[in-house]
matplotlib code that plots the C-alpha trace (Angstrom):
import matplotlib.pyplot as plt

x = [-3.7, -4.6, -6.9, -10.1, -9.4, -5.8, -5.4, -2.6, -1.0, 0.0, 2.9, 1.5, 4.7, 6.0, 2.5, 3.3, 1.6, 4.4, 2.9, 0.8, -0.5, -0.3, 3.7, 4.9, 2.1, 1.3, -2.0, -3.4, -3.9, -7.7, -8.2, -11.5, -10.7, -9.9, -8.3, -9.3, -11.2, -14.3, -15.5, -13.4, -15.7, -18.7, -18.5, -17.7, -20.8, -23.0, -25.6, -22.8, -23.9, -21.9, -21.6, -21.2, -19.6, -21.6, -24.1, -21.0, -20.2, -18.2, -14.5, -14.5, -11.3, -8.4, -6.3, -3.4, -3.4, -0.2, 1.7, 1.5, 2.6, 5.4, 9.3, 9.0, 8.1, 5.8, 6.9, 10.1, 11.3, 14.2, 15.1, 18.4, 18.9, 19.1, 19.0, 15.6, 14.0, 12.8, 9.5, 9.6, 6.5, 6.4, 5.2, 6.2, 5.6, 6.9, 8.8, 10.0, 10.2, 12.4, 10.3, 10.7, 10.4, 9.8, 9.1, 6.6, 8.0, 9.5, 5.6, 4.1, 1.7, 2.9, 6.6, 7.0, 9.4, 10.9, 10.9, 12.4, 9.9, 7.2, 6.2, 4.7, 2.8, 2.7, 0.2, -0.3, -0.8, 0.3, -2.5, -3.5, -3.1, -1.9, -5.5, -5.0, -3.6, -1.1, -3.2, -0.4, -1.2, 1.3, 1.8, 1.0, 4.5, 5.5, 3.1, 4.6, 3.8, 5.0, 4.2, 3.7, 2.6, 2.0, -0.3, 0.1, -0.8, -0.1, 0.7, 0.2, 1.6, 0.0, -3.7, -4.4, -3.4, -5.3, -5.4, -4.4, -7.7, -6.5, -10.0, -11.1, -7.1, -7.6, -6.3, -9.6, -9.7, -13.1, -14.6, -13.0, -10.9, -8.0, -6.5, -3.6, -4.1, -0.9, -0.8, 1.3, 0.8, 1.5, 3.7, 6.4, 10.0, 11.0, 7.9, 9.1, 12.4, 12.4, 10.7, 12.3, 15.6, 17.9, 15.1, 15.2, 15.4, 13.4, 12.5, 9.9, 10.7, 9.5, 9.7]
y = [7.9, 10.8, 13.7, 14.9, 18.6, 19.0, 15.7, 15.5, 12.3, 11.3, 9.0, 7.1, 6.5, 9.8, 11.6, 14.3, 14.8, 13.7, 15.4, 18.0, 20.9, 20.2, 18.6, 19.1, 19.7, 17.4, 15.3, 15.9, 12.4, 12.3, 9.9, 7.1, 4.5, 0.7, -2.0, -5.3, -8.2, -8.5, -11.5, -9.1, -6.6, -8.1, -9.5, -6.6, -5.0, -7.3, -4.9, -3.3, -1.8, -2.7, -0.2, -2.0, -1.0, -1.8, -4.3, -6.3, -6.9, -10.2, -11.3, -15.0, -15.3, -13.1, -11.3, -9.9, -13.4, -14.5, -11.2, -11.8, -15.6, -14.8, -13.2, -10.6, -7.4, -5.6, -6.2, -7.5, -3.8, -4.9, -2.7, -1.9, -1.7, -5.1, -4.6, -6.8, -8.3, -7.4, -7.9, -8.2, -6.8, -3.4, -0.9, 3.0, 6.3, 9.5, 10.7, 13.9, 13.8, 10.9, 7.8, 4.8, 1.0, -1.7, -5.6, -6.9, -10.5, -8.1, -7.6, -10.3, -10.7, -7.2, -5.3, -1.6, 0.8, 4.0, 7.5, 9.6, 10.4, 8.8, 4.8, 3.2, -0.1, -2.7, -5.3, -8.2, -11.8, -14.3, -15.5, -12.1, -11.2, -8.9, -6.9, -6.5, -3.7, -3.1, -1.9, 0.8, 2.9, 5.6, 6.3, 9.3, 10.9, 9.4, 6.5, 2.9, -0.4, -3.4, -7.1, -9.2, -12.8, -12.2, -9.6, -6.4, -3.4, 0.6, 1.8, 5.5, 7.1, 6.2, 5.4, 1.7, -0.4, 0.0, -3.8, -5.1, -7.3, -9.1, -9.3, -6.2, -4.9, -2.0, -1.0, -0.6, -0.2, -0.7, -1.4, 2.2, 2.3, 3.9, 5.2, 8.1, 8.3, 7.8, 7.6, 5.1, 1.8, -1.7, -2.4, -3.6, -2.8, -2.8, -0.1, 1.9, 2.1, 2.9, 5.6, 6.4, 6.6, 6.6, 5.1, 4.2, 0.9, -0.4, -3.2, -4.5, -5.5, -7.9, -7.2]
z = [-16.9, -18.7, -18.0, -20.6, -19.0, -20.5, -22.6, -20.5, -19.4, -16.1, -13.6, -10.9, -9.6, -9.9, -9.2, -12.2, -15.5, -17.8, -21.3, -22.1, -21.3, -17.0, -18.1, -14.7, -12.5, -9.5, -8.6, -5.0, -3.5, -1.9, 0.1, 0.0, -1.9, -0.5, -2.6, -2.0, -3.5, -4.4, -2.1, 1.3, 0.7, 0.1, 3.1, 5.1, 3.2, 1.6, 0.4, -2.1, -5.2, -8.1, -11.5, -14.7, -17.5, -21.0, -18.5, -18.1, -14.3, -14.6, -16.6, -16.7, -15.8, -14.6, -17.9, -15.2, -13.9, -16.2, -15.5, -11.8, -11.7, -13.9, -13.6, -16.5, -15.8, -18.5, -22.1, -20.6, -18.6, -16.1, -13.5, -13.3, -9.2, -8.6, -4.2, -4.9, -7.0, -10.0, -9.4, -6.0, -4.4, -2.2, -0.4, -1.6, -0.4, 0.0, 3.4, 3.5, -0.5, -0.8, -2.5, 0.1, 0.1, 2.2, 0.8, 1.9, 2.7, 5.9, 7.1, 6.8, 10.4, 10.7, 10.8, 12.1, 10.3, 12.2, 9.9, 12.6, 15.3, 14.0, 13.9, 10.8, 11.6, 8.3, 8.0, 5.1, 5.8, 3.9, 1.5, 0.5, -3.2, -5.1, -4.8, -1.3, -0.1, 2.4, 6.2, 7.6, 10.9, 11.5, 15.5, 16.7, 18.2, 21.3, 20.7, 19.9, 18.4, 20.5, 19.8, 22.9, 23.2, 19.8, 20.3, 18.2, 20.0, 20.2, 23.2, 23.9, 26.7, 29.9, 28.3, 27.7, 24.6, 21.3, 20.2, 16.7, 15.5, 12.2, 11.3, 10.8, 10.6, 13.0, 16.2, 18.5, 22.2, 23.9, 20.1, 19.2, 16.5, 15.8, 12.7, 11.4, 7.8, 5.1, 1.7, 0.0, -2.5, -3.4, -7.2, -7.6, -8.1, -11.2, -11.8, -8.7, -9.0, -12.6, -11.6, -8.6, -8.5, -5.2, -3.8, -0.1, 1.0, 4.6, 6.3, 8.6, 12.1, 14.5, 17.6]

ax = plt.figure().add_subplot(projection="3d")
ax.plot(x, y, z, "-o")
ax.set_aspect("equal")
plt.show()
């Protein structure tokens, strides 16, 4: 990315400016966007307006399709950390300043990882496309994600558990939703590992 104000270049992976007047400065993440497919978005928000560029609203073909299908990285780039395959899809994030990665395959239909005294719930379905973001929830302190009879629940002390709604991809109880924001994103292992050395690899537990 490049900004117009300082003409600096920014790394998406490290969130720092790597060249220009702002070199060394860090980006502030702003919540609010959803990574999804147009079909899924339109189904949930049928009256959405589409912003076009020069009147062009749709591409007849996906220019990234061959890249997604290939085992090779961009211009043949390869990782030097072979704990995961070069183009293994991961959910990546920072925890206490340390880079972490969780392979997608470990939390298909839901998986849990423990981050110190907190639990992180991640959810993807096998048919999800690259453009579908992983759904992630961070449990409040003391709460746990459990699976009972193939149903995910969020237990909260003595309160009634929140039930997982796979259609809405959220936890809710009597129509009341639950969400605790968590910053991270989906990418390929080779991209993340080359810019985040000594990344910790976690596995989603199915329980």
